[in-house]
FINUMI-693320 format. One record per residue (C-alpha): x, y, z; residue number from 1. Coordinates in Angstrom, 1 decimal, decimal comma, always signed. Layout:
BEGIN
<pt xx="X" yy="Y" zz="Z" i="NUM"/>
...
This chain:
BEGIN
<pt xx="-8,8" yy="+10,5" zz="-36,9" i="1"/>
<pt xx="-9,5" yy="+7,0" zz="-38,1" i="2"/>
<pt xx="-12,3" yy="+6,5" zz="-35,6" i="3"/>
<pt xx="-14,5" yy="+9,2" zz="-37,3" i="4"/>
<pt xx="-13,6" yy="+8,6" zz="-40,9" i="5"/>
<pt xx="-16,7" yy="+6,7" zz="-41,9" i="6"/>
<pt xx="-19,7" yy="+8,4" zz="-40,4" i="7"/>
<pt xx="-21,7" yy="+9,5" zz="-43,4" i="8"/>
<pt xx="-20,1" yy="+9,0" zz="-46,8" i="9"/>
<pt xx="-19,9" yy="+5,3" zz="-46,5" i="10"/>
<pt xx="-23,6" yy="+5,0" zz="-46,4" i="11"/>
<pt xx="-23,7" yy="+6,0" zz="-50,0" i="12"/>
<pt xx="-21,5" yy="+3,0" zz="-50,9" i="13"/>
<pt xx="-23,4" yy="+0,1" zz="-49,4" i="14"/>
<pt xx="-21,2" yy="-2,5" zz="-51,0" i="15"/>
<pt xx="-18,1" yy="-0,9" zz="-49,4" i="16"/>
<pt xx="-17,1" yy="-2,4" zz="-46,1" i="17"/>
<pt xx="-14,9" yy="+0,3" zz="-44,9" i="18"/>
<pt xx="-17,3" yy="+1,3" zz="-42,1" i="19"/>
<pt xx="-17,1" yy="-2,2" zz="-40,6" i="20"/>
<pt xx="-13,3" yy="-2,1" zz="-40,9" i="21"/>
<pt xx="-13,2" yy="+1,2" zz="-39,0" i="22"/>
<pt xx="-15,7" yy="+0,0" zz="-36,4" i="23"/>
<pt xx="-13,6" yy="-3,1" zz="-35,7" i="24"/>
<pt xx="-10,4" yy="-1,1" zz="-35,4" i="25"/>
<pt xx="-12,0" yy="+1,3" zz="-32,9" i="26"/>
<pt xx="-13,3" yy="-1,8" zz="-30,9" i="27"/>
<pt xx="-9,9" yy="-3,3" zz="-30,9" i="28"/>
<pt xx="-8,1" yy="-0,2" zz="-29,6" i="29"/>
<pt xx="-10,7" yy="+1,6" zz="-27,4" i="30"/>
<pt xx="-9,6" yy="-0,3" zz="-24,3" i="31"/>
<pt xx="-5,8" yy="+0,2" zz="-24,9" i="32"/>
<pt xx="-3,8" yy="+2,6" zz="-22,8" i="33"/>
<pt xx="-0,5" yy="+4,1" zz="-23,9" i="34"/>
<pt xx="+0,9" yy="+3,8" zz="-20,4" i="35"/>
<pt xx="+0,8" yy="+0,0" zz="-20,5" i="36"/>
<pt xx="+3,9" yy="-1,8" zz="-21,9" i="37"/>
<pt xx="+2,0" yy="-3,9" zz="-24,4" i="38"/>
<pt xx="+0,3" yy="-0,9" zz="-26,0" i="39"/>
<pt xx="+2,4" yy="-0,9" zz="-29,2" i="40"/>
<pt xx="+2,1" yy="-4,6" zz="-29,6" i="41"/>
<pt xx="-1,7" yy="-4,6" zz="-29,4" i="42"/>
<pt xx="-2,0" yy="-1,4" zz="-31,4" i="43"/>
<pt xx="+0,1" yy="-2,8" zz="-34,3" i="44"/>
<pt xx="-2,0" yy="-6,0" zz="-34,3" i="45"/>
<pt xx="-5,1" yy="-3,9" zz="-34,6" i="46"/>
<pt xx="-3,6" yy="-1,8" zz="-37,4" i="47"/>
<pt xx="-2,6" yy="-4,9" zz="-39,4" i="48"/>
<pt xx="-6,1" yy="-6,3" zz="-39,0" i="49"/>
<pt xx="-7,5" yy="-2,9" zz="-40,2" i="50"/>
<pt xx="-5,1" yy="-3,0" zz="-43,2" i="51"/>
<pt xx="-6,2" yy="-6,6" zz="-44,1" i="52"/>
<pt xx="-9,8" yy="-5,5" zz="-43,9" i="53"/>
<pt xx="-9,3" yy="-2,5" zz="-46,2" i="54"/>
<pt xx="-7,4" yy="-4,7" zz="-48,7" i="55"/>
<pt xx="-10,3" yy="-7,1" zz="-48,9" i="56"/>
<pt xx="-12,5" yy="-4,2" zz="-49,7" i="57"/>
<pt xx="-10,2" yy="-2,5" zz="-52,2" i="58"/>
<pt xx="-12,2" yy="-3,3" zz="-55,3" i="59"/>
<pt xx="-15,7" yy="-2,4" zz="-54,0" i="60"/>
<pt xx="-14,4" yy="+0,7" zz="-52,3" i="61"/>
<pt xx="-12,3" yy="+1,9" zz="-55,2" i="62"/>
<pt xx="-14,2" yy="+5,2" zz="-55,6" i="63"/>
<pt xx="-14,7" yy="+5,9" zz="-51,9" i="64"/>
<pt xx="-12,7" yy="+8,8" zz="-50,6" i="65"/>
<pt xx="-13,1" yy="+7,7" zz="-47,0" i="66"/>
<pt xx="-11,6" yy="+4,3" zz="-47,9" i="67"/>
<pt xx="-8,6" yy="+6,0" zz="-49,5" i="68"/>
<pt xx="-8,2" yy="+8,3" zz="-46,4" i="69"/>
<pt xx="-8,3" yy="+5,2" zz="-44,2" i="70"/>
<pt xx="-5,6" yy="+3,5" zz="-46,2" i="71"/>
<pt xx="-3,3" yy="+6,5" zz="-46,0" i="72"/>
<pt xx="-4,0" yy="+6,9" zz="-42,3" i="73"/>
<pt xx="-3,2" yy="+3,3" zz="-41,6" i="74"/>
<pt xx="+0,1" yy="+3,7" zz="-43,4" i="75"/>
<pt xx="+1,0" yy="+6,8" zz="-41,4" i="76"/>
<pt xx="+0,1" yy="+5,2" zz="-38,1" i="77"/>
<pt xx="+2,1" yy="+2,0" zz="-38,9" i="78"/>
<pt xx="+5,2" yy="+4,2" zz="-39,6" i="79"/>
<pt xx="+4,7" yy="+6,2" zz="-36,4" i="80"/>
<pt xx="+4,4" yy="+3,1" zz="-34,3" i="81"/>
<pt xx="+7,2" yy="+1,2" zz="-36,2" i="82"/>
<pt xx="+4,7" yy="-1,6" zz="-37,0" i="83"/>
<pt xx="+5,8" yy="-4,3" zz="-39,4" i="84"/>
<pt xx="+3,4" yy="-5,2" zz="-42,2" i="85"/>
<pt xx="+3,8" yy="-8,9" zz="-41,4" i="86"/>
<pt xx="+2,8" yy="-10,2" zz="-38,1" i="87"/>
<pt xx="-0,2" yy="-11,2" zz="-35,9" i="88"/>
<pt xx="-3,5" yy="-9,4" zz="-36,2" i="89"/>
<pt xx="-6,4" yy="-8,8" zz="-33,9" i="90"/>
<pt xx="-9,1" yy="-11,4" zz="-34,3" i="91"/>
<pt xx="-12,1" yy="-10,3" zz="-36,3" i="92"/>
<pt xx="-14,2" yy="-13,3" zz="-35,3" i="93"/>
<pt xx="-17,3" yy="-12,5" zz="-33,1" i="94"/>
<pt xx="-16,7" yy="-15,7" zz="-31,3" i="95"/>
<pt xx="-13,6" yy="-14,6" zz="-29,5" i="96"/>
<pt xx="-11,8" yy="-16,8" zz="-27,0" i="97"/>
<pt xx="-10,8" yy="-14,9" zz="-23,9" i="98"/>
<pt xx="-7,2" yy="-14,8" zz="-23,0" i="99"/>
<pt xx="-7,1" yy="-15,3" zz="-19,2" i="100"/>
<pt xx="-3,6" yy="-13,8" zz="-19,2" i="101"/>
<pt xx="-4,5" yy="-10,5" zz="-20,8" i="102"/>
<pt xx="-6,7" yy="-8,4" zz="-18,6" i="103"/>
<pt xx="-7,0" yy="-5,5" zz="-21,1" i="104"/>
<pt xx="-8,6" yy="-7,9" zz="-23,6" i="105"/>
<pt xx="-11,4" yy="-9,0" zz="-21,3" i="106"/>
<pt xx="-13,7" yy="-6,1" zz="-22,0" i="107"/>
<pt xx="-13,4" yy="-6,6" zz="-25,8" i="108"/>
<pt xx="-14,4" yy="-10,3" zz="-25,4" i="109"/>
<pt xx="-17,4" yy="-9,4" zz="-23,2" i="110"/>
<pt xx="-18,6" yy="-7,0" zz="-25,8" i="111"/>
<pt xx="-18,4" yy="-9,6" zz="-28,6" i="112"/>
<pt xx="-20,1" yy="-12,2" zz="-26,5" i="113"/>
<pt xx="-22,8" yy="-10,0" zz="-25,0" i="114"/>
<pt xx="-23,6" yy="-7,9" zz="-28,0" i="115"/>
<pt xx="-23,5" yy="-4,6" zz="-26,0" i="116"/>
<pt xx="-20,7" yy="-2,2" zz="-25,7" i="117"/>
<pt xx="-19,3" yy="-2,0" zz="-22,2" i="118"/>
<pt xx="-17,1" yy="+0,8" zz="-20,8" i="119"/>
<pt xx="-13,4" yy="+0,1" zz="-20,7" i="120"/>
<pt xx="-12,1" yy="-1,0" zz="-17,3" i="121"/>
<pt xx="-11,4" yy="+1,7" zz="-14,7" i="122"/>
<pt xx="-7,9" yy="+2,0" zz="-13,4" i="123"/>
<pt xx="-6,7" yy="+3,4" zz="-10,1" i="124"/>
<pt xx="-3,3" yy="+4,8" zz="-9,0" i="125"/>
<pt xx="-1,4" yy="+4,7" zz="-5,7" i="126"/>
<pt xx="+2,0" yy="+6,1" zz="-4,9" i="127"/>
<pt xx="+4,4" yy="+6,4" zz="-1,9" i="128"/>
<pt xx="+7,5" yy="+8,5" zz="-1,7" i="129"/>
<pt xx="+9,4" yy="+10,9" zz="+0,6" i="130"/>
<pt xx="+9,2" yy="+10,7" zz="+4,3" i="131"/>
<pt xx="+6,6" yy="+9,4" zz="+3,5" i="132"/>
<pt xx="+3,8" yy="+10,9" zz="+1,4" i="133"/>
<pt xx="+1,0" yy="+8,7" zz="+0,3" i="134"/>
<pt xx="-1,4" yy="+9,2" zz="-2,7" i="135"/>
<pt xx="-4,3" yy="+6,7" zz="-2,2" i="136"/>
<pt xx="-6,4" yy="+5,0" zz="-4,9" i="137"/>
<pt xx="-9,0" yy="+7,6" zz="-4,1" i="138"/>
<pt xx="-6,5" yy="+10,4" zz="-5,0" i="139"/>
<pt xx="-6,3" yy="+11,5" zz="-1,3" i="140"/>
<pt xx="-2,9" yy="+12,9" zz="-0,4" i="141"/>
<pt xx="-1,6" yy="+12,2" zz="+3,1" i="142"/>
<pt xx="+1,6" yy="+12,7" zz="+5,0" i="143"/>
<pt xx="+2,1" yy="+9,9" zz="+7,6" i="144"/>
<pt xx="+4,6" yy="+8,5" zz="+10,1" i="145"/>
<pt xx="+3,8" yy="+4,7" zz="+9,7" i="146"/>
<pt xx="+7,1" yy="+3,5" zz="+11,1" i="147"/>
<pt xx="+7,7" yy="-0,2" zz="+10,7" i="148"/>
<pt xx="+6,0" yy="-2,6" zz="+8,3" i="149"/>
<pt xx="+2,6" yy="-1,6" zz="+6,8" i="150"/>
<pt xx="+0,4" yy="-3,1" zz="+4,0" i="151"/>
<pt xx="-0,1" yy="-0,8" zz="+1,1" i="152"/>
<pt xx="-2,2" yy="-3,3" zz="-0,8" i="153"/>
<pt xx="-3,7" yy="-6,7" zz="+0,2" i="154"/>
<pt xx="-6,3" yy="-8,1" zz="-2,1" i="155"/>
<pt xx="-7,1" yy="-11,4" zz="-3,8" i="156"/>
<pt xx="-4,4" yy="-10,9" zz="-6,5" i="157"/>
<pt xx="-1,6" yy="-8,8" zz="-5,0" i="158"/>
<pt xx="+0,0" yy="-7,9" zz="-1,7" i="159"/>
<pt xx="+2,4" yy="-5,0" zz="-1,2" i="160"/>
<pt xx="+4,1" yy="-4,2" zz="+2,1" i="161"/>
<pt xx="+6,5" yy="-1,4" zz="+2,9" i="162"/>
<pt xx="+8,8" yy="-0,9" zz="+5,8" i="163"/>
<pt xx="+9,6" yy="+2,6" zz="+7,0" i="164"/>
<pt xx="+12,5" yy="+3,7" zz="+9,2" i="165"/>
<pt xx="+13,3" yy="+7,0" zz="+11,0" i="166"/>
<pt xx="+15,1" yy="+9,5" zz="+8,8" i="167"/>
<pt xx="+16,4" yy="+12,0" zz="+11,3" i="168"/>
<pt xx="+17,4" yy="+11,1" zz="+14,9" i="169"/>
<pt xx="+14,9" yy="+12,5" zz="+17,4" i="170"/>
<pt xx="+12,2" yy="+13,1" zz="+14,7" i="171"/>
<pt xx="+9,1" yy="+11,1" zz="+13,8" i="172"/>
<pt xx="+9,9" yy="+11,5" zz="+10,1" i="173"/>
<pt xx="+10,3" yy="+8,1" zz="+8,3" i="174"/>
<pt xx="+11,0" yy="+6,9" zz="+4,8" i="175"/>
<pt xx="+10,8" yy="+3,6" zz="+3,0" i="176"/>
<pt xx="+13,8" yy="+1,2" zz="+3,0" i="177"/>
<pt xx="+12,1" yy="-2,1" zz="+2,1" i="178"/>
<pt xx="+9,3" yy="-3,2" zz="-0,3" i="179"/>
<pt xx="+7,9" yy="-6,7" zz="-0,5" i="180"/>
<pt xx="+5,4" yy="-7,6" zz="-3,3" i="181"/>
<pt xx="+3,6" yy="-10,9" zz="-3,6" i="182"/>
<pt xx="+1,9" yy="-11,7" zz="-7,0" i="183"/>
<pt xx="-0,6" yy="-14,4" zz="-6,0" i="184"/>
<pt xx="-0,9" yy="-17,5" zz="-8,3" i="185"/>
<pt xx="-3,6" yy="-17,0" zz="-11,0" i="186"/>
<pt xx="-4,9" yy="-19,8" zz="-13,2" i="187"/>
<pt xx="-2,2" yy="-20,8" zz="-15,7" i="188"/>
<pt xx="-0,8" yy="-17,3" zz="-16,0" i="189"/>
<pt xx="+1,6" yy="-17,3" zz="-13,1" i="190"/>
<pt xx="+2,7" yy="-19,2" zz="-10,0" i="191"/>
<pt xx="+3,0" yy="-17,2" zz="-6,8" i="192"/>
<pt xx="+5,9" yy="-14,8" zz="-7,2" i="193"/>
<pt xx="+7,6" yy="-12,8" zz="-4,5" i="194"/>
<pt xx="+9,7" yy="-9,6" zz="-5,1" i="195"/>
<pt xx="+11,7" yy="-7,9" zz="-2,5" i="196"/>
<pt xx="+13,7" yy="-4,7" zz="-2,6" i="197"/>
<pt xx="+15,8" yy="-3,1" zz="+0,2" i="198"/>
<pt xx="+18,0" yy="+0,0" zz="+0,2" i="199"/>
<pt xx="+21,0" yy="-0,6" zz="-2,1" i="200"/>
<pt xx="+19,5" yy="-3,9" zz="-3,4" i="201"/>
<pt xx="+16,9" yy="-3,2" zz="-6,1" i="202"/>
<pt xx="+17,0" yy="-6,5" zz="-8,0" i="203"/>
<pt xx="+15,6" yy="-7,1" zz="-11,5" i="204"/>
<pt xx="+14,3" yy="-10,5" zz="-10,5" i="205"/>
<pt xx="+12,0" yy="-12,2" zz="-8,1" i="206"/>
<pt xx="+13,4" yy="-13,8" zz="-4,9" i="207"/>
<pt xx="+13,6" yy="-17,2" zz="-6,7" i="208"/>
<pt xx="+15,9" yy="-15,7" zz="-9,4" i="209"/>
<pt xx="+13,4" yy="-15,7" zz="-12,2" i="210"/>
<pt xx="+12,3" yy="-12,5" zz="-14,1" i="211"/>
<pt xx="+8,8" yy="-13,7" zz="-15,2" i="212"/>
<pt xx="+5,9" yy="-15,8" zz="-14,1" i="213"/>
<pt xx="+4,0" yy="-18,5" zz="-15,9" i="214"/>
<pt xx="+4,7" yy="-19,3" zz="-19,6" i="215"/>
<pt xx="+7,6" yy="-17,1" zz="-20,7" i="216"/>
<pt xx="+6,0" yy="-16,8" zz="-24,1" i="217"/>
<pt xx="+2,9" yy="-15,1" zz="-22,9" i="218"/>
<pt xx="+4,9" yy="-12,6" zz="-20,7" i="219"/>
<pt xx="+1,9" yy="-12,4" zz="-18,4" i="220"/>
<pt xx="+4,2" yy="-11,3" zz="-15,5" i="221"/>
<pt xx="+7,7" yy="-9,9" zz="-16,0" i="222"/>
<pt xx="+10,2" yy="-7,5" zz="-14,6" i="223"/>
<pt xx="+12,0" yy="-4,8" zz="-16,7" i="224"/>
<pt xx="+15,2" yy="-3,2" zz="-15,4" i="225"/>
<pt xx="+15,2" yy="+0,5" zz="-16,5" i="226"/>
<pt xx="+18,2" yy="+1,8" zz="-14,6" i="227"/>
<pt xx="+20,5" yy="-0,8" zz="-13,0" i="228"/>
<pt xx="+20,0" yy="-0,8" zz="-9,2" i="229"/>
<pt xx="+17,9" yy="+2,3" zz="-9,3" i="230"/>
<pt xx="+14,7" yy="+1,8" zz="-11,3" i="231"/>
<pt xx="+12,6" yy="-1,3" zz="-12,2" i="232"/>
<pt xx="+9,1" yy="-1,9" zz="-13,6" i="233"/>
<pt xx="+6,9" yy="-4,9" zz="-13,1" i="234"/>
<pt xx="+4,2" yy="-5,6" zz="-15,6" i="235"/>
<pt xx="+1,4" yy="-8,1" zz="-14,6" i="236"/>
<pt xx="-0,5" yy="-8,3" zz="-17,8" i="237"/>
<pt xx="-3,0" yy="-10,9" zz="-16,4" i="238"/>
<pt xx="-4,3" yy="-8,5" zz="-13,9" i="239"/>
<pt xx="-3,7" yy="-5,3" zz="-15,9" i="240"/>
<pt xx="-1,3" yy="-4,0" zz="-13,2" i="241"/>
<pt xx="+2,0" yy="-2,0" zz="-13,5" i="242"/>
<pt xx="+4,4" yy="-1,3" zz="-10,7" i="243"/>
<pt xx="+7,3" yy="+1,2" zz="-10,6" i="244"/>
<pt xx="+10,0" yy="+1,0" zz="-7,9" i="245"/>
<pt xx="+12,9" yy="+3,4" zz="-7,6" i="246"/>
<pt xx="+15,8" yy="+4,0" zz="-5,2" i="247"/>
<pt xx="+16,6" yy="+7,7" zz="-4,8" i="248"/>
<pt xx="+19,3" yy="+8,4" zz="-2,2" i="249"/>
<pt xx="+18,9" yy="+5,9" zz="+0,6" i="250"/>
<pt xx="+15,2" yy="+5,3" zz="+0,2" i="251"/>
<pt xx="+12,6" yy="+3,7" zz="-2,1" i="252"/>
<pt xx="+9,6" yy="+5,0" zz="-3,9" i="253"/>
<pt xx="+6,6" yy="+3,0" zz="-5,3" i="254"/>
<pt xx="+3,9" yy="+3,7" zz="-7,8" i="255"/>
<pt xx="+1,2" yy="+1,3" zz="-9,0" i="256"/>
<pt xx="-1,7" yy="+1,3" zz="-11,4" i="257"/>
<pt xx="-4,3" yy="-1,4" zz="-11,0" i="258"/>
<pt xx="-7,9" yy="-2,1" zz="-12,3" i="259"/>
<pt xx="-10,5" yy="-0,8" zz="-9,8" i="260"/>
<pt xx="-12,5" yy="-4,1" zz="-9,8" i="261"/>
<pt xx="-9,3" yy="-6,0" zz="-8,7" i="262"/>
<pt xx="-8,4" yy="-3,3" zz="-6,1" i="263"/>
<pt xx="-11,7" yy="-3,8" zz="-4,4" i="264"/>
<pt xx="-11,5" yy="-7,7" zz="-4,4" i="265"/>
<pt xx="-10,6" yy="-8,2" zz="-0,8" i="266"/>
<pt xx="-12,1" yy="-9,6" zz="+2,4" i="267"/>
<pt xx="-13,2" yy="-7,7" zz="+5,4" i="268"/>
<pt xx="-10,1" yy="-8,9" zz="+7,3" i="269"/>
<pt xx="-7,9" yy="-7,2" zz="+4,7" i="270"/>
<pt xx="-9,2" yy="-3,7" zz="+5,3" i="271"/>
<pt xx="-5,9" yy="-2,3" zz="+6,6" i="272"/>
<pt xx="-4,5" yy="-1,1" zz="+3,3" i="273"/>
<pt xx="-2,9" yy="+2,3" zz="+3,1" i="274"/>
<pt xx="-3,6" yy="+2,6" zz="-0,7" i="275"/>
<pt xx="-7,3" yy="+1,9" zz="-0,2" i="276"/>
<pt xx="-8,2" yy="+3,5" zz="+3,1" i="277"/>
<pt xx="-5,2" yy="+5,8" zz="+3,8" i="278"/>
<pt xx="-3,2" yy="+6,0" zz="+7,0" i="279"/>
<pt xx="-4,8" yy="+5,5" zz="+10,4" i="280"/>
<pt xx="-5,7" yy="+8,8" zz="+12,0" i="281"/>
<pt xx="-3,1" yy="+8,3" zz="+14,7" i="282"/>
<pt xx="-0,4" yy="+8,1" zz="+12,0" i="283"/>
<pt xx="-1,3" yy="+11,2" zz="+10,1" i="284"/>
<pt xx="+0,8" yy="+14,3" zz="+10,1" i="285"/>
<pt xx="-1,3" yy="+16,3" zz="+7,7" i="286"/>
<pt xx="-4,8" yy="+17,5" zz="+8,3" i="287"/>
<pt xx="-7,5" yy="+16,3" zz="+6,0" i="288"/>
<pt xx="-5,1" yy="+15,8" zz="+3,1" i="289"/>
<pt xx="-3,5" yy="+19,2" zz="+3,1" i="290"/>
<pt xx="-0,7" yy="+20,9" zz="+4,9" i="291"/>
<pt xx="-2,2" yy="+23,1" zz="+7,7" i="292"/>
<pt xx="-1,8" yy="+26,8" zz="+8,1" i="293"/>
<pt xx="-0,3" yy="+28,3" zz="+11,3" i="294"/>
<pt xx="-3,0" yy="+29,3" zz="+13,9" i="295"/>
<pt xx="-3,2" yy="+33,0" zz="+14,5" i="296"/>
<pt xx="-2,5" yy="+33,9" zz="+18,1" i="297"/>
<pt xx="-0,5" yy="+30,8" zz="+18,8" i="298"/>
<pt xx="+3,2" yy="+31,3" zz="+19,5" i="299"/>
<pt xx="+5,2" yy="+29,7" zz="+16,7" i="300"/>
<pt xx="+8,8" yy="+28,4" zz="+17,2" i="301"/>
<pt xx="+10,3" yy="+30,9" zz="+14,8" i="302"/>
<pt xx="+13,8" yy="+29,7" zz="+15,1" i="303"/>
<pt xx="+12,8" yy="+26,1" zz="+14,1" i="304"/>
<pt xx="+10,8" yy="+27,3" zz="+11,1" i="305"/>
<pt xx="+13,4" yy="+29,8" zz="+9,8" i="306"/>
<pt xx="+16,5" yy="+27,8" zz="+10,6" i="307"/>
<pt xx="+15,7" yy="+24,1" zz="+10,7" i="308"/>
<pt xx="+18,4" yy="+21,6" zz="+11,7" i="309"/>
<pt xx="+18,4" yy="+20,4" zz="+8,1" i="310"/>
<pt xx="+20,5" yy="+23,3" zz="+6,9" i="311"/>
<pt xx="+17,8" yy="+24,5" zz="+4,5" i="312"/>
<pt xx="+15,7" yy="+27,6" zz="+5,1" i="313"/>
<pt xx="+12,2" yy="+27,9" zz="+3,8" i="314"/>
<pt xx="+13,6" yy="+30,1" zz="+1,0" i="315"/>
<pt xx="+16,5" yy="+27,9" zz="+0,0" i="316"/>
<pt xx="+14,3" yy="+24,7" zz="+0,1" i="317"/>
<pt xx="+11,7" yy="+26,4" zz="-2,1" i="318"/>
<pt xx="+14,3" yy="+27,5" zz="-4,6" i="319"/>
<pt xx="+15,8" yy="+24,0" zz="-4,7" i="320"/>
<pt xx="+12,4" yy="+22,3" zz="-5,3" i="321"/>
<pt xx="+11,5" yy="+24,9" zz="-7,9" i="322"/>
<pt xx="+14,5" yy="+23,8" zz="-10,0" i="323"/>
<pt xx="+12,7" yy="+20,5" zz="-10,8" i="324"/>
<pt xx="+9,0" yy="+21,3" zz="-10,3" i="325"/>
<pt xx="+7,6" yy="+24,4" zz="-11,8" i="326"/>
<pt xx="+4,0" yy="+23,7" zz="-10,8" i="327"/>
<pt xx="+3,4" yy="+24,4" zz="-7,1" i="328"/>
<pt xx="+1,2" yy="+21,5" zz="-6,4" i="329"/>
<pt xx="+1,3" yy="+19,1" zz="-3,4" i="330"/>
<pt xx="+4,4" yy="+17,3" zz="-4,8" i="331"/>
<pt xx="+6,3" yy="+20,6" zz="-4,8" i="332"/>
<pt xx="+5,3" yy="+21,4" zz="-1,3" i="333"/>
<pt xx="+6,1" yy="+17,9" zz="-0,2" i="334"/>
<pt xx="+9,6" yy="+18,4" zz="-1,6" i="335"/>
<pt xx="+10,0" yy="+21,6" zz="+0,4" i="336"/>
<pt xx="+8,8" yy="+19,8" zz="+3,5" i="337"/>
<pt xx="+11,2" yy="+16,9" zz="+3,0" i="338"/>
<pt xx="+14,2" yy="+19,2" zz="+2,5" i="339"/>
<pt xx="+13,3" yy="+21,2" zz="+5,7" i="340"/>
<pt xx="+12,9" yy="+18,0" zz="+7,6" i="341"/>
<pt xx="+15,9" yy="+16,0" zz="+6,4" i="342"/>
<pt xx="+18,3" yy="+18,2" zz="+4,5" i="343"/>
<pt xx="+18,7" yy="+15,4" zz="+2,0" i="344"/>
<pt xx="+18,5" yy="+16,8" zz="-1,6" i="345"/>
<pt xx="+17,6" yy="+13,3" zz="-2,9" i="346"/>
<pt xx="+14,1" yy="+13,9" zz="-1,6" i="347"/>
<pt xx="+13,8" yy="+16,6" zz="-4,3" i="348"/>
<pt xx="+14,4" yy="+13,9" zz="-7,0" i="349"/>
<pt xx="+12,0" yy="+11,6" zz="-5,2" i="350"/>
<pt xx="+9,2" yy="+14,1" zz="-5,3" i="351"/>
<pt xx="+9,9" yy="+14,9" zz="-9,0" i="352"/>
<pt xx="+10,0" yy="+11,2" zz="-9,9" i="353"/>
<pt xx="+6,8" yy="+10,6" zz="-8,0" i="354"/>
<pt xx="+5,1" yy="+13,2" zz="-10,2" i="355"/>
<pt xx="+6,6" yy="+11,7" zz="-13,3" i="356"/>
<pt xx="+5,2" yy="+8,3" zz="-12,3" i="357"/>
<pt xx="+1,7" yy="+9,9" zz="-11,8" i="358"/>
<pt xx="+1,9" yy="+11,3" zz="-15,3" i="359"/>
<pt xx="+2,9" yy="+7,8" zz="-16,7" i="360"/>
<pt xx="+0,4" yy="+5,7" zz="-14,8" i="361"/>
<pt xx="-2,5" yy="+7,8" zz="-13,5" i="362"/>
<pt xx="-5,5" yy="+7,3" zz="-15,9" i="363"/>
<pt xx="-6,9" yy="+10,8" zz="-15,6" i="364"/>
<pt xx="-4,7" yy="+13,7" zz="-16,7" i="365"/>
<pt xx="-7,0" yy="+16,3" zz="-15,1" i="366"/>
<pt xx="-6,2" yy="+14,7" zz="-11,7" i="367"/>
<pt xx="-2,4" yy="+14,5" zz="-12,0" i="368"/>
<pt xx="-1,9" yy="+17,6" zz="-9,9" i="369"/>
<pt xx="-3,3" yy="+18,0" zz="-6,4" i="370"/>
<pt xx="-3,2" yy="+21,5" zz="-4,9" i="371"/>
<pt xx="-3,3" yy="+22,2" zz="-1,1" i="372"/>
<pt xx="-5,8" yy="+24,4" zz="+0,4" i="373"/>
<pt xx="-4,5" yy="+27,9" zz="+0,9" i="374"/>
<pt xx="-7,2" yy="+29,4" zz="+3,0" i="375"/>
<pt xx="-9,0" yy="+28,8" zz="+6,3" i="376"/>
<pt xx="-10,8" yy="+30,5" zz="+9,1" i="377"/>
<pt xx="-8,7" yy="+32,4" zz="+11,6" i="378"/>
<pt xx="-5,8" yy="+33,2" zz="+9,2" i="379"/>
<pt xx="-4,6" yy="+36,7" zz="+9,4" i="380"/>
<pt xx="-2,2" yy="+38,9" zz="+7,5" i="381"/>
<pt xx="+0,7" yy="+37,6" zz="+9,5" i="382"/>
<pt xx="+0,2" yy="+34,2" zz="+7,9" i="383"/>
<pt xx="+0,5" yy="+35,4" zz="+4,3" i="384"/>
<pt xx="+4,2" yy="+34,4" zz="+4,2" i="385"/>
<pt xx="+3,3" yy="+30,8" zz="+5,1" i="386"/>
<pt xx="+0,4" yy="+30,7" zz="+2,6" i="387"/>
<pt xx="+2,7" yy="+31,8" zz="-0,3" i="388"/>
<pt xx="+5,4" yy="+29,2" zz="+0,6" i="389"/>
<pt xx="+3,2" yy="+26,2" zz="+0,6" i="390"/>
<pt xx="+1,8" yy="+25,9" zz="+4,1" i="391"/>
<pt xx="+4,7" yy="+23,8" zz="+5,3" i="392"/>
<pt xx="+6,0" yy="+25,4" zz="+8,5" i="393"/>
<pt xx="+3,6" yy="+24,2" zz="+11,1" i="394"/>
<pt xx="+3,6" yy="+20,7" zz="+9,9" i="395"/>
<pt xx="+7,4" yy="+20,8" zz="+10,1" i="396"/>
<pt xx="+7,2" yy="+21,6" zz="+13,8" i="397"/>
<pt xx="+5,1" yy="+18,4" zz="+14,3" i="398"/>
<pt xx="+8,1" yy="+16,4" zz="+13,0" i="399"/>
<pt xx="+10,9" yy="+18,3" zz="+14,8" i="400"/>
């Protein structure tokens, strides 16, 4: 609303500076993202600066309806965001000093210094959950084995390694029981910080016992405990990165949001990154990012598909997953697959939480849901049952 208040009428009041006030406010807030923890802090600073600007123009804009609409709008937004009237404001000086420990403010500084508007930084999302399912930075969805220790991310700013262990005896299914994250030292923002979580030990501190990096006043890197022993968040403000880690049942899940330019800042020797390039082909269970259909004419192990060792049937697993996930996207089908493979109902919560993390961190709402392909050559009417239930049966056989 406020970003379009002053497009025409203000030109009739050349002495009224409301248009400049509005333009500055839009500039201060255009790069902000509601998913980031410091959103309210920065938005309130911008609102207070907007309010100060309107107050300075109160006399010359007295008869300007757009001005009065802006004042009312500012008041409403400050109430909605619980902003205090007193407090820091966004700088209105064109000679802005960049804050090296605030990645989200870099674009704004470059605009003021270069005189040209630059697009806000692009962010990417990666997630790992279940036994295990990977969503890469390129929004490719894969189901992999990857037993043992594997690097999810390894760039100039951040390293993330996961360790996966077998879930069911005699099966190649694995799940994550250990996560190690290294935040590499960066200017004066933070020293190197190492975080490690293992099953039944999800600490709200780094391995050195601290909960933040660098100057505690800047909060350039800190850990927030959301649910004791079950859910923590890490906010690395200096690199614009947010990490969620959860324990559900006996296993861990991870979701991360990071700027694209930092994701791609790595050397050739660091190319083995699951979040960047996906799982090696020899570790893949899925086929080209989707769960495959049964092949017509090939004898299927009906007993294994209909009565898996997990105790769930295709029907009961589908019903269980549908209780938490109404949209039958790849997260839903991954839930069904995990239940059929392991019999562990905690994997239902893992799939549901993984989708919630996507909705909280993924920058593009239109890409939140990924749907598996439901067709293919050589699929006859005998395969309709498998199509309607998420294409999970044949892939289950690969695990069992």
